[in-house]
PDB file of the backbone (N, CA, C, O) and the ligand in Angstrom, with CONECT records:
HET     ZN  A 101       1
ATOM      1  N   UNK A   1      -4.163  14.638  12.892  1.00  0.00           N
ATOM      2  CA  UNK A   1      -2.971  13.829  12.654  1.00  0.00           C
ATOM      3  C   UNK A   1      -2.117  14.427  11.532  1.00  0.00           C
ATOM      4  O   UNK A   1      -0.889  14.364  11.577  1.00  0.00           O
ATOM      5  N   UNK A   2      -2.782  15.009  10.522  1.00  0.00           N
ATOM      6  CA  UNK A   2      -2.046  15.573   9.402  1.00  0.00           C
ATOM      7  C   UNK A   2      -1.421  16.909   9.782  1.00  0.00           C
ATOM      8  O   UNK A   2      -2.135  17.814  10.212  1.00  0.00           O
ATOM      9  N   UNK A   3      -0.101  17.057   9.634  1.00  0.00           N
ATOM     10  CA  UNK A   3       0.592  18.294   9.999  1.00  0.00           C
ATOM     11  C   UNK A   3       0.693  19.290   8.846  1.00  0.00           C
ATOM     12  O   UNK A   3       1.295  20.353   9.000  1.00  0.00           O
ATOM     13  N   UNK A   4       0.122  18.963   7.713  1.00  0.00           N
ATOM     14  CA  UNK A   4       0.338  19.769   6.518  1.00  0.00           C
ATOM     15  C   UNK A   4      -0.694  20.886   6.392  1.00  0.00           C
ATOM     16  O   UNK A   4      -1.793  20.810   6.941  1.00  0.00           O
ATOM     17  N   UNK A   5      -0.311  21.918   5.658  1.00  0.00           N
ATOM     18  CA  UNK A   5      -1.209  23.026   5.376  1.00  0.00           C
ATOM     19  C   UNK A   5      -1.077  23.422   3.912  1.00  0.00           C
ATOM     20  O   UNK A   5       0.021  23.760   3.470  1.00  0.00           O
ATOM     21  N   UNK A   6      -2.163  23.391   3.150  1.00  0.00           N
ATOM     22  CA  UNK A   6      -3.507  22.962   3.562  1.00  0.00           C
ATOM     23  C   UNK A   6      -3.531  21.484   3.915  1.00  0.00           C
ATOM     24  O   UNK A   6      -2.692  20.722   3.434  1.00  0.00           O
ATOM     25  N   UNK A   7      -4.476  21.068   4.747  1.00  0.00           N
ATOM     26  CA  UNK A   7      -4.505  19.679   5.210  1.00  0.00           C
ATOM     27  C   UNK A   7      -4.768  18.694   4.081  1.00  0.00           C
ATOM     28  O   UNK A   7      -5.448  19.011   3.105  1.00  0.00           O
ATOM     29  N   UNK A   8      -4.221  17.506   4.230  1.00  0.00           N
ATOM     30  CA  UNK A   8      -4.443  16.452   3.255  1.00  0.00           C
ATOM     31  C   UNK A   8      -5.869  15.907   3.388  1.00  0.00           C
ATOM     32  O   UNK A   8      -6.539  16.169   4.387  1.00  0.00           O
ATOM     33  N   UNK A   9      -6.334  15.153   2.392  1.00  0.00           N
ATOM     34  CA  UNK A   9      -7.680  14.564   2.463  1.00  0.00           C
ATOM     35  C   UNK A   9      -7.845  13.707   3.710  1.00  0.00           C
ATOM     36  O   UNK A   9      -6.918  13.014   4.129  1.00  0.00           O
ATOM     37  N   UNK A  10      -9.027  13.764   4.292  1.00  0.00           N
ATOM     38  CA  UNK A  10      -9.341  12.935   5.456  1.00  0.00           C
ATOM     39  C   UNK A  10      -9.431  11.468   5.056  1.00  0.00           C
ATOM     40  O   UNK A  10      -9.603  11.137   3.883  1.00  0.00           O
ATOM     41  N   UNK A  11      -9.310  10.592   6.060  1.00  0.00           N
ATOM     42  CA  UNK A  11      -9.375   9.153   5.803  1.00  0.00           C
ATOM     43  C   UNK A  11     -10.713   8.738   5.198  1.00  0.00           C
ATOM     44  O   UNK A  11     -10.812   7.682   4.573  1.00  0.00           O
ATOM     45  N   UNK A  12     -11.740   9.564   5.381  1.00  0.00           N
ATOM     46  CA  UNK A  12     -13.062   9.230   4.857  1.00  0.00           C
ATOM     47  C   UNK A  12     -13.341   9.880   3.501  1.00  0.00           C
ATOM     48  O   UNK A  12     -14.388   9.643   2.900  1.00  0.00           O
ATOM     49  N   UNK A  13     -12.408  10.695   3.026  1.00  0.00           N
ATOM     50  CA  UNK A  13     -12.614  11.367   1.748  1.00  0.00           C
ATOM     51  C   UNK A  13     -12.324  10.428   0.580  1.00  0.00           C
ATOM     52  O   UNK A  13     -11.506   9.516   0.709  1.00  0.00           O
ATOM     53  N   UNK A  14     -12.978  10.639  -0.547  1.00  0.00           N
ATOM     54  CA  UNK A  14     -12.751   9.775  -1.718  1.00  0.00           C
ATOM     55  C   UNK A  14     -11.310   9.819  -2.208  1.00  0.00           C
ATOM     56  O   UNK A  14     -10.801   8.843  -2.760  1.00  0.00           O
ATOM     57  N   UNK A  15     -10.657  10.962  -2.001  1.00  0.00           N
ATOM     58  CA  UNK A  15      -9.279  11.098  -2.478  1.00  0.00           C
ATOM     59  C   UNK A  15      -8.272  10.895  -1.354  1.00  0.00           C
ATOM     60  O   UNK A  15      -7.190  11.481  -1.366  1.00  0.00           O
ATOM     61  N   UNK A  16      -8.639  10.053  -0.372  1.00  0.00           N
ATOM     62  CA  UNK A  16      -7.802   9.845   0.819  1.00  0.00           C
ATOM     63  C   UNK A  16      -6.386   9.396   0.489  1.00  0.00           C
ATOM     64  O   UNK A  16      -5.450   9.681   1.235  1.00  0.00           O
ATOM     65  N   UNK A  17      -6.228   8.686  -0.640  1.00  0.00           N
ATOM     66  CA  UNK A  17      -4.893   8.190  -0.984  1.00  0.00           C
ATOM     67  C   UNK A  17      -3.960   9.306  -1.429  1.00  0.00           C
ATOM     68  O   UNK A  17      -2.762   9.081  -1.602  1.00  0.00           O
ATOM     69  N   UNK A  18      -4.499  10.511  -1.614  1.00  0.00           N
ATOM     70  CA  UNK A  18      -3.667  11.636  -2.011  1.00  0.00           C
ATOM     71  C   UNK A  18      -2.905  12.225  -0.830  1.00  0.00           C
ATOM     72  O   UNK A  18      -2.048  13.090  -1.016  1.00  0.00           O
ATOM     73  N   UNK A  19      -3.206  11.769   0.378  1.00  0.00           N
ATOM     74  CA  UNK A  19      -2.460  12.232   1.545  1.00  0.00           C
ATOM     75  C   UNK A  19      -0.995  11.827   1.423  1.00  0.00           C
ATOM     76  O   UNK A  19      -0.648  10.885   0.710  1.00  0.00           O
ATOM     77  N   UNK A  20      -0.147  12.561   2.136  1.00  0.00           N
ATOM     78  CA  UNK A  20       1.288  12.299   1.998  1.00  0.00           C
ATOM     79  C   UNK A  20       1.721  11.091   2.827  1.00  0.00           C
ATOM     80  O   UNK A  20       1.175  10.810   3.894  1.00  0.00           O
ATOM     81  N   UNK A  21       2.709  10.397   2.303  1.00  0.00           N
ATOM     82  CA  UNK A  21       3.267   9.250   3.016  1.00  0.00           C
ATOM     83  C   UNK A  21       4.207   9.750   4.099  1.00  0.00           C
ATOM     84  O   UNK A  21       5.117  10.532   3.825  1.00  0.00           O
ATOM     85  N   UNK A  22       3.988   9.299   5.339  1.00  0.00           N
ATOM     86  CA  UNK A  22       4.875   9.707   6.431  1.00  0.00           C
ATOM     87  C   UNK A  22       5.779   8.559   6.878  1.00  0.00           C
ATOM     88  O   UNK A  22       6.864   8.798   7.408  1.00  0.00           O
ATOM     89  N   UNK A  23       5.343   7.319   6.671  1.00  0.00           N
ATOM     90  CA  UNK A  23       6.191   6.164   6.975  1.00  0.00           C
ATOM     91  C   UNK A  23       6.057   5.201   5.803  1.00  0.00           C
ATOM     92  O   UNK A  23       4.943   4.879   5.389  1.00  0.00           O
ATOM     93  N   UNK A  24       7.186   4.739   5.266  1.00  0.00           N
ATOM     94  CA  UNK A  24       7.155   3.822   4.132  1.00  0.00           C
ATOM     95  C   UNK A  24       8.019   2.605   4.428  1.00  0.00           C
ATOM     96  O   UNK A  24       9.190   2.733   4.785  1.00  0.00           O
ATOM     97  N   UNK A  25       7.436   1.435   4.279  1.00  0.00           N
ATOM     98  CA  UNK A  25       8.177   0.184   4.456  1.00  0.00           C
ATOM     99  C   UNK A  25       7.968  -0.681   3.216  1.00  0.00           C
ATOM    100  O   UNK A  25       7.252  -1.681   3.271  1.00  0.00           O
ATOM    101  N   UNK A  26       8.592  -0.300   2.092  1.00  0.00           N
ATOM    102  CA  UNK A  26       8.396  -1.064   0.844  1.00  0.00           C
ATOM    103  C   UNK A  26       8.837  -2.518   0.996  1.00  0.00           C
ATOM    104  O   UNK A  26       8.294  -3.402   0.334  1.00  0.00           O
ATOM    105  N   UNK A  27       9.826  -2.772   1.870  1.00  0.00           N
ATOM    106  CA  UNK A  27      10.271  -4.155   2.052  1.00  0.00           C
ATOM    107  C   UNK A  27       9.189  -4.993   2.732  1.00  0.00           C
ATOM    108  O   UNK A  27       9.169  -6.217   2.597  1.00  0.00           O
ATOM    109  N   UNK A  28       8.290  -4.328   3.465  1.00  0.00           N
ATOM    110  CA  UNK A  28       7.181  -5.032   4.108  1.00  0.00           C
ATOM    111  C   UNK A  28       5.889  -4.842   3.330  1.00  0.00           C
ATOM    112  O   UNK A  28       4.879  -5.472   3.644  1.00  0.00           O
ATOM    113  N   UNK A  29       5.908  -3.969   2.306  1.00  0.00           N
ATOM    114  CA  UNK A  29       4.757  -3.827   1.428  1.00  0.00           C
ATOM    115  C   UNK A  29       3.679  -2.892   1.932  1.00  0.00           C
ATOM    116  O   UNK A  29       2.523  -3.036   1.534  1.00  0.00           O
ATOM    117  N   UNK A  30       4.015  -1.920   2.809  1.00  0.00           N
ATOM    118  CA  UNK A  30       2.987  -0.994   3.282  1.00  0.00           C
ATOM    119  C   UNK A  30       3.581   0.383   3.546  1.00  0.00           C
ATOM    120  O   UNK A  30       4.783   0.549   3.751  1.00  0.00           O
ATOM    121  N   UNK A  31       2.662   1.383   3.531  1.00  0.00           N
ATOM    122  CA  UNK A  31       3.037   2.752   3.841  1.00  0.00           C
ATOM    123  C   UNK A  31       1.958   3.357   4.727  1.00  0.00           C
ATOM    124  O   UNK A  31       0.786   2.997   4.619  1.00  0.00           O
ATOM    125  N   UNK A  32       2.353   4.277   5.604  1.00  0.00           N
ATOM    126  CA  UNK A  32       1.397   4.992   6.442  1.00  0.00           C
ATOM    127  C   UNK A  32       1.256   6.413   5.931  1.00  0.00           C
ATOM    128  O   UNK A  32       2.245   7.133   5.796  1.00  0.00           O
ATOM    129  N   UNK A  33       0.016   6.820   5.644  1.00  0.00           N
ATOM    130  CA  UNK A  33      -0.238   8.180   5.200  1.00  0.00           C
ATOM    131  C   UNK A  33      -0.519   9.067   6.404  1.00  0.00           C
ATOM    132  O   UNK A  33      -0.826   8.577   7.491  1.00  0.00           O
ATOM    133  N   UNK A  34      -0.410  10.389   6.199  1.00  0.00           N
ATOM    134  CA  UNK A  34      -0.532  11.314   7.322  1.00  0.00           C
ATOM    135  C   UNK A  34      -1.969  11.402   7.831  1.00  0.00           C
ATOM    136  O   UNK A  34      -2.203  11.965   8.900  1.00  0.00           O
ATOM    137  N   UNK A  35      -2.932  10.860   7.095  1.00  0.00           N
ATOM    138  CA  UNK A  35      -4.306  10.849   7.596  1.00  0.00           C
ATOM    139  C   UNK A  35      -4.616   9.546   8.331  1.00  0.00           C
ATOM    140  O   UNK A  35      -5.765   9.281   8.683  1.00  0.00           O
ATOM    141  N   UNK A  36      -3.584   8.739   8.558  1.00  0.00           N
ATOM    142  CA  UNK A  36      -3.747   7.550   9.385  1.00  0.00           C
ATOM    143  C   UNK A  36      -4.040   6.283   8.616  1.00  0.00           C
ATOM    144  O   UNK A  36      -4.201   5.224   9.221  1.00  0.00           O
ATOM    145  N   UNK A  37      -4.114   6.362   7.290  1.00  0.00           N
ATOM    146  CA  UNK A  37      -4.395   5.181   6.478  1.00  0.00           C
ATOM    147  C   UNK A  37      -3.106   4.409   6.217  1.00  0.00           C
ATOM    148  O   UNK A  37      -2.065   4.990   5.909  1.00  0.00           O
ATOM    149  N   UNK A  38      -3.199   3.090   6.346  1.00  0.00           N
ATOM    150  CA  UNK A  38      -2.103   2.221   5.938  1.00  0.00           C
ATOM    151  C   UNK A  38      -2.437   1.696   4.545  1.00  0.00           C
ATOM    152  O   UNK A  38      -3.470   1.056   4.346  1.00  0.00           O
ATOM    153  N   UNK A  39      -1.554   1.971   3.580  1.00  0.00           N
ATOM    154  CA  UNK A  39      -1.768   1.524   2.210  1.00  0.00           C
ATOM    155  C   UNK A  39      -0.798   0.386   1.914  1.00  0.00           C
ATOM    156  O   UNK A  39       0.408   0.509   2.126  1.00  0.00           O
ATOM    157  N   UNK A  40      -1.340  -0.717   1.423  1.00  0.00           N
ATOM    158  CA  UNK A  40      -0.514  -1.866   1.099  1.00  0.00           C
ATOM    159  C   UNK A  40      -0.143  -1.853  -0.372  1.00  0.00           C
ATOM    160  O   UNK A  40      -0.792  -1.186  -1.178  1.00  0.00           O
ATOM    161  N   UNK A  41       0.912  -2.598  -0.725  1.00  0.00           N
ATOM    162  CA  UNK A  41       1.436  -2.541  -2.087  1.00  0.00           C
ATOM    163  C   UNK A  41       0.456  -3.110  -3.106  1.00  0.00           C
ATOM    164  O   UNK A  41       0.577  -2.831  -4.299  1.00  0.00           O
ATOM    165  N   UNK A  42      -0.510  -3.900  -2.653  1.00  0.00           N
ATOM    166  CA  UNK A  42      -1.512  -4.424  -3.586  1.00  0.00           C
ATOM    167  C   UNK A  42      -2.701  -3.473  -3.701  1.00  0.00           C
ATOM    168  O   UNK A  42      -3.725  -3.841  -4.277  1.00  0.00           O
ATOM    169  N   UNK A  43      -2.586  -2.257  -3.164  1.00  0.00           N
ATOM    170  CA  UNK A  43      -3.568  -1.170  -3.148  1.00  0.00           C
ATOM    171  C   UNK A  43      -4.688  -1.421  -2.144  1.00  0.00           C
ATOM    172  O   UNK A  43      -5.647  -0.650  -2.107  1.00  0.00           O
ATOM    173  N   UNK A  44      -4.604  -2.451  -1.345  1.00  0.00           N
ATOM    174  CA  UNK A  44      -5.518  -2.597  -0.219  1.00  0.00           C
ATOM    175  C   UNK A  44      -5.197  -1.530   0.825  1.00  0.00           C
ATOM    176  O   UNK A  44      -4.082  -1.010   0.874  1.00  0.00           O
ATOM    177  N   UNK A  45      -6.196  -1.208   1.665  1.00  0.00           N
ATOM    178  CA  UNK A  45      -5.991  -0.152   2.651  1.00  0.00           C
ATOM    179  C   UNK A  45      -6.573  -0.565   4.001  1.00  0.00           C
ATOM    180  O   UNK A  45      -7.529  -1.335   4.086  1.00  0.00           O
ATOM    181  N   UNK A  46      -5.957  -0.022   5.051  1.00  0.00           N
ATOM    182  CA  UNK A  46      -6.491  -0.177   6.400  1.00  0.00           C
ATOM    183  C   UNK A  46      -6.755   1.220   6.942  1.00  0.00           C
ATOM    184  O   UNK A  46      -5.832   2.020   7.098  1.00  0.00           O
ATOM    185  N   UNK A  47      -8.026   1.510   7.226  1.00  0.00           N
ATOM    186  CA  UNK A  47      -8.395   2.842   7.686  1.00  0.00           C
ATOM    187  C   UNK A  47      -8.171   2.970   9.186  1.00  0.00           C
ATOM    188  O   UNK A  47      -8.091   1.961   9.887  1.00  0.00           O
ATOM    189  N   UNK A  48      -8.069   4.214   9.691  1.00  0.00           N
ATOM    190  CA  UNK A  48      -7.790   4.434  11.119  1.00  0.00           C
ATOM    191  C   UNK A  48      -8.832   3.809  12.032  1.00  0.00           C
ATOM    192  O   UNK A  48      -8.508   3.434  13.159  1.00  0.00           O
ATOM    193  N   UNK A  49     -10.069   3.686  11.579  1.00  0.00           N
ATOM    194  CA  UNK A  49     -11.110   3.106  12.433  1.00  0.00           C
ATOM    195  C   UNK A  49     -11.149   1.578  12.346  1.00  0.00           C
ATOM    196  O   UNK A  49     -12.035   0.947  12.922  1.00  0.00           O
ATOM    197  N   UNK A  50     -10.192   0.983  11.630  1.00  0.00           N
ATOM    198  CA  UNK A  50     -10.115  -0.467  11.543  1.00  0.00           C
ATOM    199  C   UNK A  50     -10.784  -1.041  10.312  1.00  0.00           C
ATOM    200  O   UNK A  50     -10.675  -2.238  10.043  1.00  0.00           O
ATOM    201  N   UNK A  51     -11.482  -0.187   9.554  1.00  0.00           N
ATOM    202  CA  UNK A  51     -12.124  -0.661   8.326  1.00  0.00           C
ATOM    203  C   UNK A  51     -11.058  -1.002   7.291  1.00  0.00           C
ATOM    204  O   UNK A  51     -10.028  -0.335   7.195  1.00  0.00           O
ATOM    205  N   UNK A  52     -11.325  -2.054   6.517  1.00  0.00           N
ATOM    206  CA  UNK A  52     -10.372  -2.437   5.487  1.00  0.00           C
ATOM    207  C   UNK A  52     -10.957  -2.185   4.109  1.00  0.00           C
ATOM    208  O   UNK A  52     -12.160  -2.334   3.896  1.00  0.00           O
ATOM    209  N   UNK A  53     -10.097  -1.803   3.178  1.00  0.00           N
ATOM    210  CA  UNK A  53     -10.476  -1.593   1.784  1.00  0.00           C
ATOM    211  C   UNK A  53      -9.732  -2.641   0.962  1.00  0.00           C
ATOM    212  O   UNK A  53      -8.506  -2.739   1.020  1.00  0.00           O
ATOM    213  N   UNK A  54     -10.489  -3.420   0.198  1.00  0.00           N
ATOM    214  CA  UNK A  54      -9.859  -4.454  -0.618  1.00  0.00           C
ATOM    215  C   UNK A  54      -9.016  -3.822  -1.719  1.00  0.00           C
ATOM    216  O   UNK A  54      -9.276  -2.691  -2.131  1.00  0.00           O
ATOM    217  N   UNK A  55      -8.002  -4.550  -2.200  1.00  0.00           N
ATOM    218  CA  UNK A  55      -7.215  -4.052  -3.326  1.00  0.00           C
ATOM    219  C   UNK A  55      -8.138  -3.676  -4.476  1.00  0.00           C
ATOM    220  O   UNK A  55      -9.025  -4.450  -4.836  1.00  0.00           O
ATOM    221  N   UNK A  56      -7.941  -2.497  -5.057  1.00  0.00           N
ATOM    222  CA  UNK A  56      -8.897  -1.988  -6.026  1.00  0.00           C
ATOM    223  C   UNK A  56      -8.228  -1.430  -7.276  1.00  0.00           C
ATOM    224  O   UNK A  56      -8.896  -0.848  -8.130  1.00  0.00           O
ATOM    225  N   UNK A  57      -6.922  -1.603  -7.388  1.00  0.00           N
ATOM    226  CA  UNK A  57      -6.241  -1.156  -8.597  1.00  0.00           C
ATOM    227  C   UNK A  57      -5.269  -2.234  -9.033  1.00  0.00           C
ATOM    228  O   UNK A  57      -4.665  -2.903  -8.195  1.00  0.00           O
ATOM    229  N   UNK A  58      -5.112  -2.409 -10.341  1.00  0.00           N
ATOM    230  CA  UNK A  58      -4.094  -3.349 -10.806  1.00  0.00           C
ATOM    231  C   UNK A  58      -2.722  -2.835 -10.415  1.00  0.00           C
ATOM    232  O   UNK A  58      -2.452  -1.638 -10.509  1.00  0.00           O
ATOM    233  N   UNK A  59      -1.858  -3.731  -9.980  1.00  0.00           N
ATOM    234  CA  UNK A  59      -0.520  -3.312  -9.576  1.00  0.00           C
ATOM    235  C   UNK A  59       0.468  -3.408 -10.726  1.00  0.00           C
ATOM    236  O   UNK A  59       1.619  -2.988 -10.608  1.00  0.00           O
ATOM    237  N   UNK A  60       0.011  -3.960 -11.829  1.00  0.00           N
ATOM    238  CA  UNK A  60       0.891  -4.061 -12.987  1.00  0.00           C
ATOM    239  C   UNK A  60       0.061  -3.784 -14.227  1.00  0.00           C
ATOM    240  O   UNK A  60      -0.834  -4.562 -14.558  1.00  0.00           O
ATOM    241  N   UNK A  61       0.345  -2.685 -14.917  1.00  0.00           N
ATOM    242  CA  UNK A  61      -0.504  -2.203 -16.002  1.00  0.00           C
ATOM    243  C   UNK A  61       0.000  -2.626 -17.379  1.00  0.00           C
ATOM    244  O   UNK A  61      -0.537  -2.156 -18.381  1.00  0.00           O
ATOM    245  N   UNK A  62       0.990  -3.476 -17.470  1.00  0.00           N
ATOM    246  CA  UNK A  62       1.622  -3.745 -18.756  1.00  0.00           C
ATOM    247  C   UNK A  62       0.759  -4.609 -19.661  1.00  0.00           C
ATOM    248  O   UNK A  62       0.074  -4.083 -20.539  1.00  0.00           O
ATOM    249  N   UNK A  63       0.776  -5.927 -19.466  1.00  0.00           N
ATOM    250  CA  UNK A  63       0.041  -6.823 -20.342  1.00  0.00           C
ATOM    251  C   UNK A  63      -0.735  -7.839 -19.516  1.00  0.00           C
ATOM    252  O   UNK A  63      -0.430  -8.034 -18.340  1.00  0.00           O
ATOM    253  N   UNK A  64      -1.744  -8.497 -20.114  1.00  0.00           N
ATOM    254  CA  UNK A  64      -2.463  -9.560 -19.394  1.00  0.00           C
ATOM    255  C   UNK A  64      -1.533 -10.662 -18.919  1.00  0.00           C
ATOM    256  O   UNK A  64      -1.815 -11.305 -17.907  1.00  0.00           O
ATOM    257  N   UNK A  65      -0.458 -10.893 -19.606  1.00  0.00           N
ATOM    258  CA  UNK A  65       0.488 -11.926 -19.203  1.00  0.00           C
ATOM    259  C   UNK A  65       1.127 -11.599 -17.864  1.00  0.00           C
ATOM    260  O   UNK A  65       1.719 -12.468 -17.224  1.00  0.00           O
ATOM    261  N   UNK A  66       1.010 -10.354 -17.443  1.00  0.00           N
ATOM    262  CA  UNK A  66       1.605  -9.938 -16.180  1.00  0.00           C
ATOM    263  C   UNK A  66       0.897 -10.557 -14.985  1.00  0.00           C
ATOM    264  O   UNK A  66       1.336 -10.375 -13.850  1.00  0.00           O
ATOM    265  N   UNK A  67      -0.197 -11.290 -15.221  1.00  0.00           N
ATOM    266  CA  UNK A  67      -0.881 -11.946 -14.114  1.00  0.00           C
ATOM    267  C   UNK A  67       0.019 -12.931 -13.381  1.00  0.00           C
ATOM    268  O   UNK A  67      -0.247 -13.268 -12.227  1.00  0.00           O
ATOM    269  N   UNK A  68       1.072 -13.393 -14.027  1.00  0.00           N
ATOM    270  CA  UNK A  68       1.976 -14.333 -13.362  1.00  0.00           C
ATOM    271  C   UNK A  68       2.933 -13.611 -12.424  1.00  0.00           C
ATOM    272  O   UNK A  68       3.608 -14.251 -11.618  1.00  0.00           O
ATOM    273  N   UNK A  69       2.999 -12.289 -12.519  1.00  0.00           N
ATOM    274  CA  UNK A  69       3.967 -11.525 -11.737  1.00  0.00           C
ATOM    275  C   UNK A  69       3.858 -11.744 -10.231  1.00  0.00           C
ATOM    276  O   UNK A  69       4.887 -11.924  -9.580  1.00  0.00           O
ATOM    277  N   UNK A  70       2.647 -11.737  -9.640  1.00  0.00           N
ATOM    278  CA  UNK A  70       2.575 -11.918  -8.180  1.00  0.00           C
ATOM    279  C   UNK A  70       3.216 -13.211  -7.713  1.00  0.00           C
ATOM    280  O   UNK A  70       3.891 -13.213  -6.683  1.00  0.00           O
ATOM    281  N   UNK A  71       3.032 -14.310  -8.431  1.00  0.00           N
ATOM    282  CA  UNK A  71       3.632 -15.584  -8.033  1.00  0.00           C
ATOM    283  C   UNK A  71       5.147 -15.483  -8.076  1.00  0.00           C
ATOM    284  O   UNK A  71       5.837 -15.993  -7.193  1.00  0.00           O
ATOM    285  N   UNK A  72       5.663 -14.824  -9.107  1.00  0.00           N
ATOM    286  CA  UNK A  72       7.108 -14.651  -9.210  1.00  0.00           C
ATOM    287  C   UNK A  72       7.610 -13.815  -8.043  1.00  0.00           C
ATOM    288  O   UNK A  72       8.660 -14.103  -7.467  1.00  0.00           O
ATOM    289  N   UNK A  73       6.840 -12.761  -7.692  1.00  0.00           N
ATOM    290  CA  UNK A  73       7.248 -11.887  -6.602  1.00  0.00           C
ATOM    291  C   UNK A  73       7.288 -12.666  -5.281  1.00  0.00           C
ATOM    292  O   UNK A  73       8.207 -12.500  -4.479  1.00  0.00           O
ATOM    293  N   UNK A  74       6.268 -13.524  -5.067  1.00  0.00           N
ATOM    294  CA  UNK A  74       6.238 -14.270  -3.812  1.00  0.00           C
ATOM    295  C   UNK A  74       7.433 -15.208  -3.698  1.00  0.00           C
ATOM    296  O   UNK A  74       8.029 -15.323  -2.627  1.00  0.00           O
ATOM    297  N   UNK A  75       7.789 -15.878  -4.791  1.00  0.00           N
ATOM    298  CA  UNK A  75       8.911 -16.803  -4.720  1.00  0.00           C
ATOM    299  C   UNK A  75      10.203 -16.023  -4.458  1.00  0.00           C
ATOM    300  O   UNK A  75      11.107 -16.523  -3.788  1.00  0.00           O
ATOM    301  N   UNK A  76      10.286 -14.810  -4.983  1.00  0.00           N
ATOM    302  CA  UNK A  76      11.471 -13.988  -4.733  1.00  0.00           C
ATOM    303  C   UNK A  76      11.550 -13.606  -3.266  1.00  0.00           C
ATOM    304  O   UNK A  76      12.629 -13.646  -2.674  1.00  0.00           O
ATOM    305  N   UNK A  77      10.416 -13.235  -2.668  1.00  0.00           N
ATOM    306  CA  UNK A  77      10.400 -12.868  -1.254  1.00  0.00           C
ATOM    307  C   UNK A  77      10.799 -14.066  -0.393  1.00  0.00           C
ATOM    308  O   UNK A  77      11.536 -13.925   0.582  1.00  0.00           O
ATOM    309  N   UNK A  78      10.299 -15.248  -0.770  1.00  0.00           N
ATOM    310  CA  UNK A  78      10.637 -16.442  -0.008  1.00  0.00           C
ATOM    311  C   UNK A  78      12.124 -16.708  -0.019  1.00  0.00           C
ATOM    312  O   UNK A  78      12.706 -17.098   0.994  1.00  0.00           O
ATOM    313  N   UNK A  79      12.742 -16.493  -1.178  1.00  0.00           N
ATOM    314  CA  UNK A  79      14.175 -16.698  -1.278  1.00  0.00           C
ATOM    315  C   UNK A  79      14.917 -15.719  -0.367  1.00  0.00           C
ATOM    316  O   UNK A  79      15.895 -16.077   0.290  1.00  0.00           O
ATOM    317  N   UNK A  80      14.431 -14.480  -0.342  1.00  0.00           N
ATOM    318  CA  UNK A  80      15.075 -13.479   0.496  1.00  0.00           C
ATOM    319  C   UNK A  80      14.992 -13.829   1.963  1.00  0.00           C
ATOM    320  O   UNK A  80      15.954 -13.642   2.707  1.00  0.00           O
ATOM    321  N   UNK A  81      13.841 -14.339   2.387  1.00  0.00           N
ATOM    322  CA  UNK A  81      13.668 -14.680   3.801  1.00  0.00           C
ATOM    323  C   UNK A  81      14.574 -15.857   4.186  1.00  0.00           C
ATOM    324  O   UNK A  81      15.164 -15.851   5.267  1.00  0.00           O
ATOM    325  N   UNK A  82      14.688 -16.868   3.311  1.00  0.00           N
ATOM    326  CA  UNK A  82      15.471 -18.037   3.663  1.00  0.00           C
ATOM    327  C   UNK A  82      16.958 -17.695   3.719  1.00  0.00           C
ATOM    328  O   UNK A  82      17.694 -18.240   4.541  1.00  0.00           O
ATOM    329  N   UNK A  83      17.401 -16.780   2.832  1.00  0.00           N
ATOM    330  CA  UNK A  83      18.812 -16.414   2.845  1.00  0.00           C
ATOM    331  C   UNK A  83      19.129 -15.562   4.067  1.00  0.00           C
ATOM    332  O   UNK A  83      20.260 -15.563   4.553  1.00  0.00           O
ATOM    333  N   UNK A  84      18.121 -14.828   4.569  1.00  0.00           N
ATOM    334  CA  UNK A  84      18.352 -13.983   5.733  1.00  0.00           C
ATOM    335  C   UNK A  84      18.378 -14.803   7.010  1.00  0.00           C
ATOM    336  O   UNK A  84      18.965 -14.385   8.009  1.00  0.00           O
ATOM    337  N   UNK A  85      17.745 -15.968   6.982  1.00  0.00           N
ATOM    338  CA  UNK A  85      17.637 -16.750   8.219  1.00  0.00           C
ATOM    339  C   UNK A  85      18.898 -17.571   8.502  1.00  0.00           C
ATOM    340  O   UNK A  85      18.960 -18.280   9.506  1.00  0.00           O
TER     341      UNK A  85
HETATM  342 ZN    ZN A 101      -0.881  15.653   5.417  1.00  0.00          ZN2+
END
């Protein structure tokens, strides 16, 4: 699946996230890597064989108070959807 040379890490390799992004949908919160992995904005992953990887990295490295950020983000997305409808 990977068209690059040298080839990117395989979906089963520990450094699989180092593969290049071939499709990016930040508005939907996911990207497709050239090794077939779908990476979500919360760092969760969907592997080509259907296996899922739970979110495993903090998405906001600033302060502990940043824990409120996801709720703020969700309310912002909701506003966007209602205005689009
Ligand atoms: Zn590649």
